[in-house]
MIFI-499139 format. One record per residue: x, y, z of N, C-alpha, C in turn. Coordinates in steps of 0.2 Angstrom, whole numbers, padded with zeros to 4 digits, always signed. Each point is the difference from the previous one (the first is absolute). Layout:
% residues N
XYZXYZXYZ;...
***
This chain:
% residues 80
-0006+0135+0158-0004-0004-0005+0005-0005-0004;-0002-0006+0000+0004-0005-0004+0000+0001-0007;+0005-0001-0004+0000+0001-0007-0004-0005-0003;-0004+0002-0005-0004-0004-0004+0004-0004-0006;+0001-0006+0001+0005-0004-0005-0005-0004-0003;-0001+0001-0007-0003-0004-0004+0004-0002-0006;+0002-0006+0000+0004-0002-0006-0004-0002-0006;+0002+0003-0005-0004+0000-0006+0001-0008-0003;-0005-0003-0003+0001-0006-0002+0005+0000-0006;+0003-0005-0001+0005-0001-0005-0003+0001-0007;+0003+0004-0005-0003+0001-0006+0003-0004-0005;-0004-0002-0005+0003-0004-0006+0001+0005-0006;+0006+0001-0002+0001+0004-0006-0003-0002-0006;-0001+0005-0004-0003-0001-0007+0004-0005-0004;+0006+0001+0000+0005-0005-0003-0001-0007+0002;+0000-0001+0007-0001-0006+0003-0007-0004-0002;-0005+0004+0000-0006-0003-0001+0000-0002-0008;+0003+0003-0004+0001-0002-0007+0004-0006+0000;+0005+0000+0003+0004-0006+0000-0003-0006+0003;-0004+0001+0005-0004-0006+0003-0005-0002-0005;-0004+0004-0003-0004-0002-0005+0003-0004-0006;+0006+0003-0002+0004-0004-0005+0002-0007+0002;+0002+0000+0006+0002-0007+0003-0006-0005+0000;-0006+0003+0002-0006-0005+0001-0002-0002-0007;+0000+0005-0005-0001-0002-0007+0004-0005-0003;+0007+0001+0002+0005-0005-0003-0001-0007+0003;-0002+0000+0007-0002-0006+0003-0005-0004-0004;-0006+0004-0001-0006-0003-0003+0002-0002-0007;+0005+0003-0004+0002-0002-0006+0006-0006+0000;+0002-0002+0006+0005-0005+0000+0007+0003-0001;+0001+0006+0001+0007+0003-0001+0003+0001+0006;+0003-0005+0003+0003+0000+0007+0005+0005+0001;+0005+0000-0005+0006+0005+0001-0002+0007-0001;-0005+0002-0004-0003+0006-0001-0003+0003+0007;-0004-0005+0003-0003+0001+0006+0005+0002+0006;+0005-0004+0000+0005+0001+0005+0004+0007-0001;+0001+0001-0006+0004+0007-0002-0005+0005+0003;-0006+0000-0002-0005+0005+0002+0000+0001+0008;-0001-0006+0003+0000+0000+0008+0007+0003+0003;+0005-0001-0003+0007+0002+0002+0000+0008-0001;-0003+0002-0005+0000+0008-0001-0004+0004+0005;-0004-0003+0004-0004+0003+0005+0005+0003+0006;-0001+0006+0002+0005+0003+0005-0003-0003+0007;+0005+0001+0005-0001-0003+0006-0006+0003+0004;-0001+0007+0000-0005+0003+0003-0007-0002-0003;+0000-0001-0006-0007-0002-0004-0001-0008+0002;+0005-0004+0001-0001-0007+0002-0003+0000+0007;+0003+0004+0004-0003+0000+0007-0008+0002+0000;-0001+0005-0005-0007+0002+0000-0004-0005-0003;+0002-0004-0005-0004-0005-0003-0001-0006+0005;+0005-0002+0003-0001-0005+0006-0005+0003+0005;+0001+0006+0002-0005+0003+0005-0007-0001-0002;-0001+0002-0007-0007+0001-0002-0003-0007-0001;+0004-0005-0003-0002-0007-0001-0002-0003+0007;+0004+0001+0005-0001-0003+0006-0007+0003+0003;-0001+0006-0001-0006+0004+0003-0006-0003-0004;+0001-0001-0006-0006-0002-0004-0002-0007+0000;+0006-0004-0002-0001-0007+0000+0003-0005+0005;+0004+0004+0005+0003-0004+0005+0006-0004-0002;+0003+0001-0006+0005-0004-0002+0005+0005-0004;+0006-0003-0001+0005+0004-0004+0000-0002-0007;+0004+0004-0005+0000-0002-0007+0002-0007-0001;+0005-0002+0003+0003-0007-0001-0005-0005+0001;-0003+0001+0006-0006-0005+0002-0005+0000-0005;-0002+0006-0002-0006+0000-0005+0002-0003-0007;+0006+0001-0002+0002-0002-0007+0001-0008+0001;+0003-0003+0005+0000-0007+0001-0007-0003+0000;-0004+0003+0004-0007-0003+0000-0003+0000-0007;+0001+0006-0003-0003+0000-0007+0003-0005-0005;+0006-0001+0001+0004-0005-0004-0003-0007+0001;-0001-0002+0006-0002-0006+0002-0007-0001-0002;-0005+0005+0000-0007-0001-0003+0001-0001-0007;+0004+0004-0004+0000-0001-0007+0003-0007-0002;+0005-0002+0004+0003-0007-0001-0006-0005+0001;-0004+0001+0004-0005-0005+0002-0006+0000-0005;-0001+0005-0004-0005+0000-0005+0001-0004-0006;-0005-0004-0002+0001-0004-0006+0002+0004-0006;+0004-0002-0005+0002+0003-0006-0006-0001-0005;-0001+0006-0003-0005+0000-0005+0003-0002-0007;-0003-0004-0004+0002-0002-0006-0001+0005-0006;
***
């Protein structure tokens, strides 16, 4: 009988999910350096899990998603 090998999907740690949330909030508030610091605090295994989940759900990675969002925001007219 062949061994049953199922690889568990990568997991996002609780700390990494908080860092990602903080990074996205900082981006929304225009605090680029805070966003970068939060993203850099995410561990490698959680990064892999985040990328895996984003690719599965939206077909893109975080960098592509953020760049596309920034372009859409830049194209919107400024409110007075």
